[in-house]
C-alpha angles and dihedrals in degrees: 000000000000125000130208135237107270145105115208144233094252092055093046092047091052092047092048089056097039094100088062093055105060092155091069097093105144098063125037149134115258112182107307093341134089106220130203118196118203115193126200089229093053114106113255091239090056091050091052091048092054091048091051091051091057093049093257094113107149096037106138111237089202090057090050100045099036102034104024092235136127093192119207092359089076088067089055092060102266116138133186143194134189118252132190091267104028138302136336110208116187145168134183115262088229090064099045123114137172129032126313125190111221122178090336092310123108114231117200113206128196125174113280140026141270103311094102093052092050094048090052098048100035101048107128099190141003145163127194128245101192124150124218095001097281090157120039134168124209138143092295094056137263115323116209116195130191112193118219125351090117091151090063116109097212134011123186132186115224128181150122089293093065098031091258090292115180094207110024101086112042114186122229121236116238134179091274105027141307133314142182132185117216128180107237134177123224111283144066121323129181122205149162138192122242108210111188089331094314117118118224135170119233106278092205098050115085093190104094138154136192110271093206092245100080094274139082138260120210115235127214127182121208098213127223104178136043125207112208137183118193119216126358088120092158093056115113095208138007122194128193116216133171149131089292091069100027091259092292107184097204110032106079112052111183123228120248115237135177089262098040130282138334142177123189112210143169112246123181117219109283147091121291140179120207148161139193121241108212110190090330094315115118115221136169120241107276090202094054116073092188113097135161137196108240090216096263098073097268115128116216135177111262128216131181125189122187136012119329124235111223113227111200133186112186120211123002087114092155092058116112097210137009123191129195114217132171150131089294093068101027091259092291107186096204110033109077108050110183125227120248118235135180091268104032138300135318142174129187109215131171117229132176116246109286146092117282135185116217146162141194122241109211111192089328096317117115117222139167122243106275091204095053118080093190114096137169139177129243123178090342095310124115113228139175118256127218126185117209115209095349115207102182135046118208109212128188112182124212120358086117091154092059117112095213135007125188137176123222134173148126089309091068099028091257091289123166086290142247111285111242125221119245118236134177091270104033141298133319140185125181113212140173110236124183117235116277138050124336131184119206148161138192122240111213112188089329096316117116116222136170119242106278091203097052117081092192113091140134135207121261136198091271092055092234099100138231128240115244126222128182121202116199121227116263111265116249 
C-alpha cells in the first residue's frame, strides 16, 4: 500500500503544543525524525505499549535488549542506537505510515512532509478538467464517482480532505460504479481511489499533479466564482485570460451555454485583471464596469474578492501623484495610483493572505511607509512589510537594549529579515505563514539566535541550529 506526501493536523497540533508538555520524554520529534526512547528502568508493559503505538507491535524486547536487533522493522526504515540508559529508536517522518497514538491523540502518518497541505491551502486559482461529470459539487457536498470496477470488493476515496486516510471514506457501489459524497470547502483538493488496496488516480480527471512517489494525484477545485460572457453565440472559441494564470492564451476555454459562455473557477481572495479572447480578439468584460490600466496603457477588466487592505500615506498633500508598488504587482510603477484625501493619500486594495513588501512612489521618488515600523530588504532595497490576515505572532522576550531585532526563516527565504516592533516586554512581528513546517531565527543587532522560548529546533549546516514552527491547516 502506498502513502502520500503529507503531515497532518493532529501531528501539527501536537507539535505546536509540545513545549507545554515537557514530561513527555519517551516519544518526540527530533528534526525530521520521530524518536522513541526506551529506558532500562521503564516497565516492560510501557515499552511494549510504545512499540505498539509506532506500529512495531510484536517486536521482541528480548531480541532488542539481548541481541541488539529490531528484526524485520529494520527493513521498514527503523533505525536504533544505544544510549546511556537504553535505546533510541527512530524513523524519518517521510517514511512513516499507519496510525500513532500520541498523548491521547491519534496521529495519521503518510510518507512525506507538508507539501500537500501547502498546495491545498495556498492555491490561488484553479479550473476543473473533468470528463462526464465524474465529480460534482452541490448543496449536499462534492460527489466523487468512479465508473466501473463493480467486481472490486472495496473502494475507498483518499485525499487531502480526509488526511489521505485509507479507511475513512468508503465508496458506495452503484449500478454503474462507485460513489462517495464529501463536504468540501472552496479550494484545491487532491485525491485518489483505492481499489482493493491498489491506488489509482481518477481516469476521467485531466487535472493531475506529481504525488512525489512516482505517480499522480488527481486534483479537483471546489469553485467559488463564475466568469460569464453573454452573447457571442456565433463565436467558435472563447478563452479566459488574466493575472491569475499569467495571461495564458490557451489554457482556460470557456463553456458554451444557451446565453453565451461561462467558466466556474476557484479564486483565492485578491485583486485580478482579466479579459476574454473571442476568436482571437481580446475584449474586456462588458458586464463588469470596473477596469484598470495595467501601467502600459492597456485597459483590463478588474476584479477584487475579499476584504481590502487600506494603504495610507499621510501628508504629501502638495504631491501631484502617488503610486503604490510592491511584490503583489511586480513593483509596477504606474498601475496603482492612490487617491488624494484631505490629509494625504490612500488606496483600498485586496490581497490574498501573505506577507508583502511595498513602497510609495511620490512624484517619482520611492519611499517606505513612515507609519509602518516593519521593514525588510529585497535586492538591496529597504521596503515596508505588510502582513495580510496574520496567523502567527513571533515574540522575542527581553533584549530591550537591542537597537534592531528581525525575524527570518524559510517563509521569507532567509532574507535579511522582517523588522520586529519593540514593546515594553520585548519584540513582536505578526506574520501570515502557510500550513506546514517553518524554520526561523531571530537577528538581534546582527547576531542570529534561535528562539529561547521554543523547545523545537533542529540542527543546520552551520551547526548552530534553527527553531522549528508548525502551522496547522485552516479548518474547513
